[in-house]
N, C-alpha and C positions, 0 to 999 in steps of 0.2 A: 788915278789909274787911267791909263790910256792904252788902247789897243790890247787890252787884256793883260798887260804887264804891270806888276807893282814896281813903281820906280822910286828911286831914292828921294825924289822930291815930293812924293805923296805916300806917307808922311815925310817931313824933313828928317835929315839924318840925326838931328839932335832931339827928335821926338821921344817922349817917354815910352817905355815898353808897352804900356797900355794902349797907346795910340797905334803902335806898330801891330800889336795883336788885333786891334780893330780892323786894320787894313788886311791882315792875313785872313781873318774870319770872313771878310767880304769876298775873298776868292773861293771859299769853300762851297761845295755843292750840298752840304748837309750840316745840321747842327744837332748834336755835337759832331765835329769833323774829326777825321783821322788824319793826323799831320805827321808826315815822315820827315825826319830830321837827320841829316848826314853828320858824321863826326869830324873827320879830318878837313880842316880849313872851312868848317862851318861852325861846329861847336868848339873847335880849337882855333887858335890864332894862326896856326901854321908856323909859329915860332917855337924854338926849342928842339929837343932831340926827337927824331921821328920814332913812332911807336915800334917799328920793326927793329930798332937798335936797342931799346931798353924795356919794351913792353908797356911803358906808361904813356908815352906820347907827348905832343906839344901842350902848351898852356891852354887853359880854358878861355874862351872868349866870353867874358862876363856879360857883355851886352846881349849876345845871342842867348846865353843861358837864362838871362832875366826874361827875355821874350818867350822862350820855351816854358819857363816856369809860370808866366802869366797865362799862357794858353792852357797849360795843365790845370791851373787853378780855376779856369773858366769851365772845366769839364770836358775838354777835348781829349781825344786819345792820342797820346804821343808815342810814336813808333820811331825808335832809333834805327836807322837803316844805313849800314856802312858797307863799303867794299872790302873792309878787313876780312880775312879768312876766319872760318869757324874755329880754327885752333886757338885763336886769341879772344874768343867770346868771353871767357871768364875774366881775363885781364881788362877787357873793354868794359864789362859790367862793373867791375871793381873801380875802374877809373871814373865812370859816370857817377857811381854811388859816392865815391870819395870826394867828388866835387859838388855833391848835392843836387845833381841833375835828376829831376823826377820824370819818370817815363813809365809806360805800360808794357812795352815789348821791345825786344832787341832782335833785329834781323841782320844777318851777316852775309858776306859774299854777294853783294848786289851786282857785282860785275864792274869791271874797270873800263872806262872810256875816256877819250879826250874831249868829247862833246856829248851832252845828253839832250835829246830832243824830247820834250815833255810838255803836255798841254797845261799842267798844273804847277810848273816850276816857279819858284821865287828865289832869286839869287841872294845869298847872304850879303854880298857886297852892296846890295840896294838899301840896306839898313843904314 
């Protein structure tokens, strides 16, 4: 970690989910941590039919799902926080459950932006 950012090189992109979970835990201000996880192009690959066309959404990103599962197993609180509107909360919860994603809470309508400035952000592309 350099300059407060978790980079792809620490840990390397072929690191096991446990090592990446260690790096994410190192960013947390508390233990257990509250970890907010986005859905589209984070838990999903971005490939496939968009959720607004069929209600299901793109394919699960297995690597990110494994990391989230590891963090859940370590006792952290996993909050799924998506910009999807509340009207699709049921479908989103069903999609998560159907893919075996374990989480504690679902928050919708986080707002849409082209750029997010956040002091605690870790970009999924860094894994």
